[in-house]
LUMVO-78016 format. One record per residue: x, y, z negated of N, C-alpha, C in turn; residue in three letters. Coordinates in pm, whole numbers, plus 32768, in hexadecimal, padded with zeros to 4 digits. Layout:
BEGIN
XYZXYZXYZALA...
//
This chain:
BEGIN
D0A544C2E8A0D0524530E8CECFC444FEE8E5UNKCF644542E8A6CED94519E8B2CE884587E8F7UNKCE39455FE958CDD845B9E997CD5B45C2E941UNKCD2E4550E90DCCBC4549E8B2CCE344F2E83BUNKCCBF451FE7C5CCDA44D3E74CCC8C4514E6DBUNKCC4D44C7E681CC014503E613CC554568E5C5UNKCC1C45DFE5B0CC624647E566CCBA46A0E5BAUNKCCC84682E63BCD1C46D1E694CCD84756E6B4UNKCD2247C2E6AFCCEB4845E6D3CCCD484AE769UNKCC5D488AE78CCC35489AE819CC2D4815E862UNKCBF447B3E821CBE6472DE859CB7B472FE8C6UNKCB9D4714E946CB384716E9B0CAD246A6E9A5UNKCAF0463FE957CA9245D1E946CA2745EFE8DEUNKCA26466AE8A9C9BB4695E84EC96A4705E88DUNKC96D4711E912C9224779E958C88C4763E94AUNKC83F47CDE960C7AD47C5E956C775475EE9B7UNKC7134712E987C6D746A8E9D8C64746C7E9FFUNKC61A4742E9E9C5914767EA0CC57C4757EAA3UNKC50D4717EAC9C4F546F9EB56C4684724EB7FUNKC45E4758EBF8C3DD4772EC35C3AE46F3EC7BUNKC33646C6EC59C2FB4652EC9CC2A94687ED11UNKC2D44669ED8BC295469DEE04C259462BEE55UNKC1DB4607EE3AC1A04595EE7EC17545AFEF0DUNKC181462BEF3DC15F464BEFC7C0DB4692EFD1UNKC0B546C0F048C0FC46AAF0C8C1704709F0E2UNKC186476CF087C1FA47C4F096C24747C3F013UNKC2C447F1F015C31347EFEF9AC2DE4846EF2AUNKC28648A5EF49C2574903EEE3C1C248FBEEC7UNKC17C4899EEFFC0ED488FEEE9C0CD4827EE7DUNKC071484AEE22C04047EDEDBAC0B147B1ED68UNKC10F4804ED40C18247D1ECF6C16B47D6EC60UNKC1B44781EC18C1B94783EB86C24C4781EB5EUNKC26747A2EAE1C2F147A2EAAFC3034730EA4CUNKC36D46E5EA5EC38D4671EA0BC4094690E9B8UNKC3FF467EE935C4714695E8DDC4B3460FE8BBUNKC536460AE8C1C5804590E8A5C5F345AFE846UNKC5D745C6E7C7C64245EDE76AC6A4457BE752UNKC724459AE743C7854531E722C76644F2E69BUNKC7884475E68CC7744430E60CC7D24469E5A3UNKC7A44471E528C7FA44A3E4BCC8574436E486UNKC82743BCE482C878434CE450C86842D2E4ABUNKC89742D9E526C8894266E581C8D441EDE54CUNKC89D4177E566C8D540FBE530C94740C4E585UNKC94F40EFE604C9B540B9E65ECA05412DE69BUNKCA6E410AE6E5CAC1416CE729CABD4154E7BFUNKCADC41BDE80CCAEE41B2E89CCB7B41DEE8BFUNKCBBF4190E911CC4741AEE93ECC3D41CBE9D3UNKCC48424EE9F7CC2D427CEA7FCCAE42A2EAC5UNKCCBD4275EB43CD2E429CEB96CCF742DBEC16UNKCD1B4358EC2ECCE043A7EC9ACD194382ED23UNKCCCF43A3ED8DCCFA4381EE15CD6343E3EE4AUNKCD8743D3EEC8CDE9442BEF07CDAE44B7EF18UNKCDE44517EECFCDB545A1EED9CE264606EEE2UNKCEA145DEEEC5CF0E463EEEBDCF38466DEF48UNKCF3B46F1EF58CF68472EEFD5CFF74761EFCBUNKD03F4738EF64D0CB4761EF57D11C472DEFCFUNKD1834775EFF5D1CF4754F06ED24646FAF050UNKD22B468DF009D28E4628EFE8D24D45A0EFF7UNKD29E4537EFF5D26444B1EFFFD216448DEF81UNKD25144A4EF0ED20E4490EE8ED1EE4518EE50UNKD1764525EE1AD154459FEDD1D1A245A5ED4FUNKD1AF461EED17D1E64627EC92D1744619EC2CUNKD191462EEBAED12E4618EB45D0E64699EB1BUNKD0F54702EB69D0AC477DEB4CD017476AEB6BUNKCFC14796EB12CF314787EB28CF0247F9EB81UNKCEE747DAEBFECEB6483BEC5FCE1D483CEC5FUNKCDDF48A2EC9CCD4C48A5ECA3CD104829ECE2UNKCD5547EDED44CD1D4777ED88CD034705ED27UNKCD6146EBECCCCD4E467EEC6CCCDC469DEC0BUNKCCD24719EBE0CC67473FEB84CBDE4732EBC8UNKCBD7475DEC45CB57475AEC8BCB2746CCECA4UNKCB814674ECCDCB5645ECECECCB34459FEC6DUNKCB7945BBEBFECB56457AEB7FCACB45A6EB52UNKCAAC4627EB61CA274657EB3DC9BC4619EB95UNKC9DD4600EC15C97A45CBEC73C9674535EC6AUNKC9CF44EBEC42C9C64459EC43C9C1441BEBB8UNKCA074455EB57CA144416EAD4C9B94451EA6AUNKC9A844D5EA6AC95B4517EA00C8CF44DEE9EDUNKC88844B6EA57C8014480EA41C7FC4402E9E9UNKC86D43C0E9D4C86E434AE97EC87B436EE8EAUNKC88E43EFE8CCC8A2441AE842C83143F5E7E3UNKC7B143ECE811C74943BEE7B4C75D432FE782UNKC7B742E3E7C2C7C94257E79CC8524236E763UNKC8B6428BE778C93D4263E751C99742DCE73AUNKCA0042C7E6EACA6D4327E6E3CAC14315E762UNKCAE64383E7A2CB2A4378E823CBBE439AE814UNKCC12433DE840CCA2434EE845CCCB434BE8D9UNKCD0B43B5E908CD3543BBE994CDC543EDE99AUNKCE244397E9BBCEAF43C4E9C1CECE4411EA40UNKCF264474EA35CF6544ABEAACCFCB4444EADDUNKCFDD443CEB60D04343E3EB95D07D441EEC15UNKD0F843F7EC33D13D442EECA7D10D43E5ED25UNKD08F4404ED47D04F43BDEDB4D08F43DEEE3AUNKD0754387EE9DD09943A4EF27D0404416EF56UNKD07A447EEF8DD02E44F4EFB2CFDF44DCF034UNKCF854539F050CF3B4532F0CECF994532F144UNKD0024584F13DD062458AF1ABD0AB4507F1C1UNKD0CD44C2F154D1154443F160D0BE43D7F19DUNKD03E43D6F17CCFE4436EF1ACCFAC438CF237UNKCF9B440CF256CF5F4431F2D6CFC54457F340UNKD0464456F31CD0AF4472F37DD0BD4504F39FUNKD0A9455DF33DD0B945ECF355D149460DF378UNKD15B4663F3D9D1E0468AF405D23046C6F391UNKD2AB4698F383D30346CDF31CD2FD4682F298UNKD2A04623F28AD29445D4F210D2BE4545F22EUNKD31C4512F1E3D34C4489F1F8D2DD4426F1DBUNKD2D443BFF22DD26C435AF21CD2834308F19EUNKD21742CAF16ED21E4278F0F6D27B4200F10CUNKD2C341DCF0A5D31B4168F0A5D2F74111F02DUNKD3254093F02AD30D4042EFB2D33F4085EF32UNKD3AF40CCEF3BD3E44110EEC4D3854180EE98UNKD34841C6EEF7D2EA4230EED5D26C41F7EE95UNKD23D4185EEC9D1CA4142EE8CD1EB4117EDFEUNKD26340DEEDECD28D40B0ED68D2954122ED05UNKD2C14197ED32D2C9420BECDAD23E4235ECABUNKD1E0423BED07D156425FECE2D11D41FAEC7EUNKD130417BEC99D0FA4113EC41D13A4116EBB8UNKD1BB4137EBB1D1FF4137EB30D1BE4196EACDUNKD1884205EAFFD1434264EAA6D0C0422BEA71UNKD07541E7EAC9CFF641ACEAA0D00F413DEA3AUNKD07340E9EA54D094407DE9F8D0BF40B5E970UNKD113411CE971D1414157E8F3D0CB4191E8A5UNKD06E41D1E8ECCFF9420BE8A9CFA2419DE86BUNKCF8F412FE8B3CF4040C1E87DCF804088E7FFUNKD0024073E803D047403DE78ED040409EE718UNKD04C411FE734D0424183E6CACFB64182E68EUNKCF51417DE6E6CEC74179E6B7CEAE4100E65EUNKCEDE408BE687CECB4012E637CF0D4020E5AEUNKCF82405CE5ACCFCD4065E52FCF9740D0E4D0UNKCF5D413BE507CF3B41AEE4B3CEA641CFE4AAUNKCE54419FE50ACDC941CEE510CD5F4162E515UNKCD8340EAE53DCD1B4086E558CCD8404FE4DBUNKCD25401EE47CCCEF3FE8E3FFCC853F7CE416UNKCC973F2CE47ECC3C3EBDE497CBBB3EE2E4DEUNKCBB13F5DE511CB373F89E555CB2F3F50E5E1UNKCAB53F3AE611CAA13F0FE69ACAC83F7DE6FCUNKCAF03F55E775CB213FB4E7D9CADE3F9BE85FUNKCAB34008E89ECA874007E92ACAF3404BE97DUNKCB284006E9E0CB884041EA3CCB3A407FEAB0UNKCB5B40FAEAD4CB16413FEB41CB7E417AEB9FUNKCB754159EC1FCBD34190EC7FCB964198ED09UNKCBD141ECED5CCBA441FAEDE6CC1D420CEE40UNKCC1D41C8EEB2CC8341D7EF19CD0E41B9EEDEUNKCD6D4218EEE3CDF141FDEEAACDE641DBEE16UNKCD87421BEDD0CD7141F8ED44CD4B4167ED34UNKCCF94133ED8FCCD540A5ED8CCD4E404DEDA6UNKCDA24077EE05CE194025EE23CE74401CEDA9UNKCE7F408AED5ECED14086ECE4CE92402AEC7BUNKCE0D4031EC6ECDCA3FDCEC0CCDCE3F49EC34UNKCDC93F2CECB6CDD53EA2ECE1CE5C3E69ECB5UNKCEC73EB6ECC8CF4B3E8AEC9CCF4E3E78EC05UNKCF123ED6EBBCCF123ED0EB2ACEC33E57EAF8UNKCE4E3E43EB2ECDFB3DD4EB03CE3C3D4EEB26UNKCE783D45EB9DCEB73CC8EBC6CF2D3CA3EB6EUNKCF7A3D08EB44CFF53CEBEAFACFE13CE8EA63UNKCF823D37EA2FCF753D46E99FCEF83D05E964UNKCE883D13E9A6CE093CE9E96BCDDE3C5EE998UNKCDDF3C46EA1ACDAF3BC7EA4ECDF83B4FEA12UNKCE7D3B51EA05CEC23ADCE9CDCEC53AD6E935UNKCE8F3B3BE8F1CE9A3B42E85FCE123B2FE81CUNKCDF83ABEE7DACD793AADE793CD5F3B1BE72DUNKCDC83B4DE6EDCDB63BB7E68ACD823C37E6C9UNKCDBD3C60E739CD903CDBE77ACD0C3CC6E7C4UNKCCF43C4DE7F7CC733C34E839CBFF3C42E7D7UNKCC163C27E758CBAA3C33E6F5CB833CC5E6DEUNKCBD63D21E709CBB53DAFE6FFCB663DE0E779UNKCB623D90E7E2CB2B3DBDE862CA923DBCE860UNKCA583E32E861C9C73E3DE873C9A73E29E907UNKC9EA3E76E95CC9DF3E63E9EDCA493EB6EA32UNKCA5B3E9CEAB3CAB63EEBEB06CA683F1BEB7FUNKCA5E3F9EEB8ECA183FDAEBFFCA82400CEC5FUNKCA9C3FBFECC8CB0C3FD6ED22CAD33FEAEDAEUNKCAC54068EDD6CA7E4088EE52CAE040B4EEBEUNKCAC2408BEF3ACB1B40AEEFA8CBA64079EF96UNKCBB13FFFEF5ECC343FCAEF3DCC503F3FEF6FUNKCBF23F01EFB7CC093E80EFF6CC343E12EF95UNKCBE23DF8EF2FCBF33D7FEEDECBD13D08EF37UNKCC273CA4EF3ACC133C34EF95CBF13BB4EF49UNKCB9A3B63EF86CB713AE1EF51CB703A7DEFC3UNKCB7C39FBEFA4CB673997F00DCADC39A6F049UNKCACF398DF0C8CA4F399FF10DC9E13952F0C5UNKC9743998F0A6C902395BF064C90E394CEFCEUNKC97E397AEF93C993396BEF04C98A39F2EEBDUNKC98039EFEE37C9773A69EDE9C9F13A81ED91UNKCA513A25ED95CACC3A34ED47CB3939E6ED8FUNKCBB73A09ED72CC2739CFEDB9CC5F3A39EE17UNKCCD53A23EE4ECD0F3A87EEA5CD553AF2EE53UNKCD1E3B6BEE51CD5C3BD8EE06CD633BB8ED72UNKCCF53B88ED38CCEF3B65ECAACCCB3AD3EC9AUNKCD0A3A92EC3ACCEF3A05EC20CC8739F0EBB3UNKCC743A53EB5DCC1C3A41EAE9CBB33AB0EADBUNKCBAF3B0EEB38CB503B7EEB30CAEF3B72EBA5UNKCA763B3FEB8DCA163B28EBF9C9C83BA6EC1BUNKC97A3B9DEC85C91F3C0AECAAC8B03C15EC43UNKC8873C8EEC23C8133CA2EBCBC7943C77EC15UNKC7423C26EBD4C6C93BF4EC15C64A3C10EBC7UNKC6553C60EB5BC5E13C86EB0BC6073D00EAB9UNKC5A33D4DEA90C5C03DC6EA42C5F63DA4E9B8UNKC5E03D29E98AC6133D00E907C6993CB9E911UNKC6CE3CAAE98BC74E3C65E99EC7C13CBFE973UNKC8223C86E92EC89A3CD0E907C9163C81E932UNKC98B3CBFE925CA053C7EE950CA0A3C69E9E6UNKC9C73CC0EA31C9B43CAAEAC0C9D53D29EB0FUNKC9D13D1EEB94C9FB3D8BEBEBC9893DB5EC48UNKC97C3E37EC5CC9253E71ECC3C9813EADED2CUNKC9763E7FEDA7C9CD3EAFEE12C97F3EB3EE94UNKC9963F1BEEE1C9593F26EF66C99A3F9BEFB0UNKC9873F9AF034C9A4400DF088C925402BF0D5UNKC8FB40A9F0D9C87940CBF113C88840FEF1A3UNKC82E40D2F1F6C82640FAF283C794410FF2A6UNKC77C415FF30EC6F4416CF342C6E34124F3C7UNKC74B40DAF3F0C7444085F465C7B0401AF458UNKC7AC3FB6F4AEC8103F4AF4A6C89D3F82F4B2UNKC8F73F61F454C9803F94F45DC9C43F65F4DDUNKCA093FBEF523CA4E3F94F59DCAC13F35F57EUNKCAF63EF5F5E6CB603E91F5D4CBDC3ECBF592UNKCBF53F4CF5A8CC6B3F8DF56ECC4A3FDCF4F0UNKCBDF3FB7F4ADCBB63FFDF434CC213FF5F3C8UNKCC2D4060F37ACC8C4062F30CCC58401AF291UNKCBD63FFCF290CB963FC0F21BCB383F51F24BUNKCB0E3EFEF1EBCAAB3E94F204CAE43E1CF24FUNKCB633E20F274CBA23DB0F2B9CC1D3D84F26AUNKCC273D03F251CC943CCEF1FFCD1C3CF0F23DUNKCD7A3D17F1E6CE023D33F212CE173DBBF24EUNKCDB73E17F23ECDC43E9CF279CDBB3F07F20DUNKCDCB3F84F238CDB63FF6F1DFCE0A3FEEF161UNKCDCA400DF0EFCE144012F072CE353F88F03CUNKCE0E3F1EF082CE3D3E99F05BCED53E96F05DUNKCF113EDCF0BCCFA13EDEF0C8CFDF3F29F052UNKCFA43F9DF02ECFD83FEBEFBECFCD3F9DEF3CUNKCF633F4EEF2DCF4E3F07EEB0CF9D3E85EEA7UNKCFED3E66EF0DD0463DF4EF05D0163D79EF4FUNKCFA33D80EF94CF763D0FEFE3CFBF3D10F069UNKCFDE3C9BF0A1D0263C98F121CFD13CD5F190UNKD0103D21F1EBCFC43D5DF258CF993CF6F2BEUNKCF383D1CF30DCF0A3CC8F37ACE8F3C76F357UNKCE393C5BF3B9CDBE3C10F3A0CDD93B80F378UNKCD7F3B47F32BCD883ABCF301CCFA3A85F2FEUNKCCDC3A27F356CC5339F7F365CC2239AAF2EBUNKCC7C3989F28FCC54393FF217CC1E399BF1AAUNKCC2F3A1FF1BCCC073A7EF156CBA93AE6F191UNKCB5A3B21F139CB073B91F160CB0E3BFAF0F1UNKCAEC3C74F114CAE63CDFF0B1CA663CCFF060UNKCA723CD6EFDDCA003CC5EF85C9A03D3AEF92UNKC91E3D1BEF99C8B63D81EF97C8553D61EF27UNKC84D3DB9EEC5C7EA3DB0EE59C78A3E24EE6BUNKC70C3E07EE79C6A73E6EEE93C67C3EAEEE10UNKC69F3F2BEDF5C67A3F69ED75C5E53F7FED66UNKC59C3F76EDD5C50C3F87EDD0C4C23F03EDC4UNKC50A3E92EDCCC4CB3E0EEDC5C5373DA8EDA4UNKC5633DA3ED26C5D53D50ED00C5BB3CBCED16UNKC5443C8EECF4C5283BFFECFAC50D3BCEED87UNKC4ED3C29EDE1C4CF3C04EE6CC50D3C6CEEC9UNKC5903C65EEDEC5D73CD1EF24C5A43CEFEFB1UNKC5703C89EFF6C5423C9FF07FC4B53CDBF085UNKC4753CE9F013C3EF3D24F00EC3FA3DBBEFFEUNKC3B83E09F055C3C03E9BF048C3883ECAEFC2UNKC3CF3F26EF84C3A33F62EF07C3B63FF8EF0CUNKC36D4044EEBCC37740D7EEC1C3F6410AEE7DUNKC43C4162EEC0C4AF41A5EE85C4834220EE37UNKC4CF4240EDD0C4B742B8ED7FC52F4314ED8EUNKC5344363EDFAC5AA43B7EE13C5AB4432EDBAUNKC623445AED92C63744D8ED4AC6AB4521ED8EUNKC693459FEDB4C6F945EEEDF6C70E4672EDABUNKC78B46A1EDA3C7A14729ED70C75F478EEDCEUNKC72A47F9ED97C6E3485AEDEBC74048C0EE2AUNKC7BA48CEEDFAC8184929EE37C85A48E6EEAFUNKC8614930EF1DC89F48F8EF96C93348DFEF84UNKC970491CEF1DC9FF4908EF06CA1948A7EE94UNKC9B04868EE5FC9C04818EDE7CA114799EDFEUNKCA06475EEE74CA4F46E3EE8FCAAD46FBEF04UNKCB2F4706EEEDCB8A4728EF59CB9046C0EFC7UNKCB634646EFACCB6745DEF013CADD45B8F044UNKCA7545FBF016C9ED45D3F039C9AD462FF09FUNKC9404602F0DCC8F74656F139C8A146B9F0ECUNKC89C4733F11AC855479EF0D2C7BF4787F0D6UNKC77E479CF064C6ED4797F05CC6BB4827F06DUNKC6BB4858F0E7C6AF48E7F101C6304924F0C8UNKC5BD48E7F0DDC5414926F0B2C52E4920F01CUNKC57848C8EFD6C56748BCEF45C5A9492EEEFAUNKC5F44985EF40C63149F5EEFDC5CE4A58EEC5UNKC54F4A50EEEDC4E74AA9EEBAC4B64A7FEE30UNKC4DD4A0CEE01C4AB49D8ED84C4FC4A0DED0EUNKC4BA4A16EC9AC4FA4A53EC25C54E49F0EBD5UNKC5374970EBE5C57F490CEB98C5FE48E0EBE0UNKC66148ABEB97C6DD487DEBD9C6CD47FAEC25UNKC65B47B7EC12C6434737EC55C5BA4738EC98UNKC5AD46E6ECFFC52B46CEED3DC5204639ED5BUNKC4A94602ED49C4904576ED6DC419456FEDCCUNKC4224517EE2EC3BC450AEE96C37B4480EE8EUNKC30F446FEE45C2CC43ECEE3FC28F43C7EEC6UNKC2884345EEDEC2424310EF53C27A4346EFD7UNKC2FC4359EFDAC33B438AF055C38F431DF098UNKC3C842C1F048C41D4258F07FC3FC41D0F043UNKC4104167F092C41540DFF05DC49D40A4F080UNKC4C14038F039C5413FF7F053C5323F61F04EUNKC57C3F1CF0A2C5833E8AF09FC60B3E5EF0D2UNKC63B3DEDF0A1C6BA3DB7F0D1C6A33D6DF154UNKC6FA3D85F1B4C6F43D40F234C77C3D05F254UNKC77C3C98F29FC7F53C51F2C4C7E93C2BF356UNKC8403C65F3A9C8333C4DF439C8BA3C61F47CUNKC8DC3C07F4D6C9553C14F529C9D23C2FF4D6UNKC9DE3BEAF464CA553BF6F412CA563C6CF3B3UNKC9EB3CBAF3B2C9E23D2CF356C9783D11F2EDUNKC98D3D45F276C92C3D39F208C9233DC2F1C7UNKC8AB3DFCF1C8C89F3E87F19EC8163EA3F15FUNKC80B3F18F11FC78D3F47F0E9C74B3F9FF152UNKC6E13F6EF18CC6983FB8F1F3C63B401CF1B0UNKC654409DF1C7C6034108F18FC5A7413CF1FDUNKC525413DF1E1C4C34164F246C47141DBF214UNKC464423FF269C41142B3F24BC380428DF263UNKC32E4293F1FAC2A1426CF206C24642E5F1EFUNKC27A435EF204C22943D6F1F0C1B543D9F253UNKC1404400F226C0CE440AF282C0DD447EF2E3UNKC090447CF34CC09244E5F3B0C079456DF36EUNKC0CC45CEF38EC0BA4653F355C10B466CF2D8UNKC14F4606F2A4C1A24616F22EC223465EF257UNKC23E46D0F219C2B34720F23FC3254718F1DAUNKC31D46BBF17CC38C46ACF11EC409467FF169UNKC47F46AFF142C4F9468FF18EC51B45FBF186UNKC54745C5F1F6C56B4538F200C600452DF21DUNKC64444D2F1D7C6D444C2F1EBC6F04483F273UNKC7694497F2A3C7924460F323C8244437F31BUNKC85043EEF381C8DB43C0F386C9334432F3B9UNKC9514491F360C993450CF38BCA2244F5F3BAUNKCA614487F38FCAE94469F3BBCAEC4404F42EUNKCA7743E1F462CA704385F4D2CA4642F9F4A8UNKCA2542A4F507C9EF421FF4EACA4E41C2F4A2UNKCAD141D3F4B1CB2E4179F46CCB2C4190F3D5UNKCB034207F3A9CAF94227F31BCA6C420EF2E6UNKCA084211F33CC97F4202F30EC9584270F2ADUNKC912424AF243C8E642AAF1DCC94542A7F164UNKC9C3428CF17FCA27427BF115CA2842F2F0B4UNKCA1F436AF0E6CA2743DFF090C9B543E5F02BUNKC94743A0F049C8D143A6EFF3C8B64322EFAAUNKC91742C5EFAAC9054243EF6AC8CE424FEEDCUNKC90542ABEE8FC8DF42B9EE03C85842FFEDF5UNKC84C4375EE32C7D943CAEE18C7574395EE54UNKC75F4344EEBEC6E5430AEEF6C69D42AEEE94UNKC6E7426EEE3DC6AC420EEDDEC6C94234ED4FUNKC6E942B2ED35C71642DAECB0C6AE42BEEC45UNKC63042DAEC61C5C742BEEBFFC5BC422AEBE0UNKC5C541D6EC47C5C14145EC32C6354118EBDBUNKC6AC414EEBF5C7244124EBAEC7234151EB1DUNKC6F641CCEB04C6EF41FDEA7AC68A41ABEA2AUNKC617418DEA66C5B44139EA22C5EC40AEEA06UNKC6344077EA67C6703FF2EA56C6D23FF2E9E1UNKC7294058E9D9C78A405CE96CC7434065E8E5UNKC6D640B0E8DFC68840B4E863C652402CE83CUNKC61C3FE3E89FC5E83F5DE884C6583EFEE85BUNKC6CA3F08E89EC73B3EB0E87DC7733ECFE7F3UNKC7743F4FE7CCC7A33F72E746C74B3F32E6DCUNKC6C83F32E6F3C66B3EF2E696C6843E5CE68FUNKC6943E1EE705C6AC3D8EE709C7323D6AE6C8UNKC7973DBBE6E0C81C3DA2E6A7C8163DA9E60FUNKC7CE3E0BE5DAC7C23E18E548C77C3D9FE50CUNKC7123D70E54EC6C93CFBE51DC7213C7EE520UNKC76F3C6FE58AC7C73BFBE594C8363C01E52DUNKC8673C7AE511C8D13C89E4AEC8A13C60E424UNKC8263C86E402C7EC3C60E381C7D93BC9E379UNKC7A93B8EE3E9C78D3AFFE3EAC80C3AABE3E5UNKC8793ADCE423C8F13A8BE42DC9563AA6E3BFUNKC9413B0EE36FC9993B28E2FFCA1A3B6CE32AUNKCA853B5DE2DACB003BAAE2F0CB4A3B8AE370UNKCB2C3B16E3B0CB703AF6E42CCB373B44E4A2UNKCAC43B86E492CA8B3BD9E4FCCA3E3B86E561UNKC9FD3BCBE5C0C9AA3B87E623C9FB3B44E690UNKC9C23ADDE6C8C9FC3A9EE73EC9B33AD2E7B8UNKC9E93AB4E82FC9AA3ADDE8ACC91E3AA0E8B4UNKC8BB3AF3E8DCC8313AC1E8E4C7FA3AC4E970UNKC8493AEFE9D3C8133AF5EA5BC8093A68EA94UNK
//
């Protein structure tokens, strides 16, 4: 079962990408419209696994495509269409009720996690056998989607030189990729390092975003917590490891603040897990971007490692600002993707170019890791 796949009818990953550029001081003043048409013949593919969105009243969702899956794919994956063909499998994910402890829904078990992962693994193997044809791949996931991709990359790609040669990059957000303290590889992955340049390939971009220091009981940014458990990492803190933070606004210098390029759907119902961009509903385009509204830098303090997102809007700027709507333990988790979506889409375009050049230079064996 595919949510997004080339040639699929009503594919949400081919939604309109037209965006209103709103530089401020209000969402509707001095705006321009930006067109972002999908590529007709992209050179690489994207393999996207969506986050927890199912509100079904069971531990595992079924494979029916509900509006929630379509909406989140349009909000998180579709913007990458100018750079890649998008493949997004349906999977029997752990539902919101199972993860949040909703009354009447049985809590997640190892067997329930294994069931969800089995669908993602089967989809990856099917894609390799029927659709890949040696093309480079960008893995994209968020939250539970990231936890599934961490398991997939650890078991299938990281230990396999053949599959690693297909890896353009892995964008794994809100998923607690772990590394030894002060290192850029090891821990979760043995052969997939952090991306440290826009031309780096075979590497990973990972972070969890907060607007303040994550509390001690945070679900993210601390080793051994949150979806680390779902992805197969042992629970509990470990002072030898930290959660990897790659700054999408400053790859080569993660601790240096860089400008974020956020893109948000303009409909308040567009992202079932995101905070509503209420004032942007007046805009005619399905997307809005707010330049010069946020900066980001990686910070490491008191056992936490996170992407610090700072509102830098000048006095009088009324453009909507995201907040920790689920509380401090979640931080800006719901907006991990959209806060840096422009940075990430640009990065994938640069990596696709670099991957193509490396493939030509290295011949039939394909490119090696360049991070």
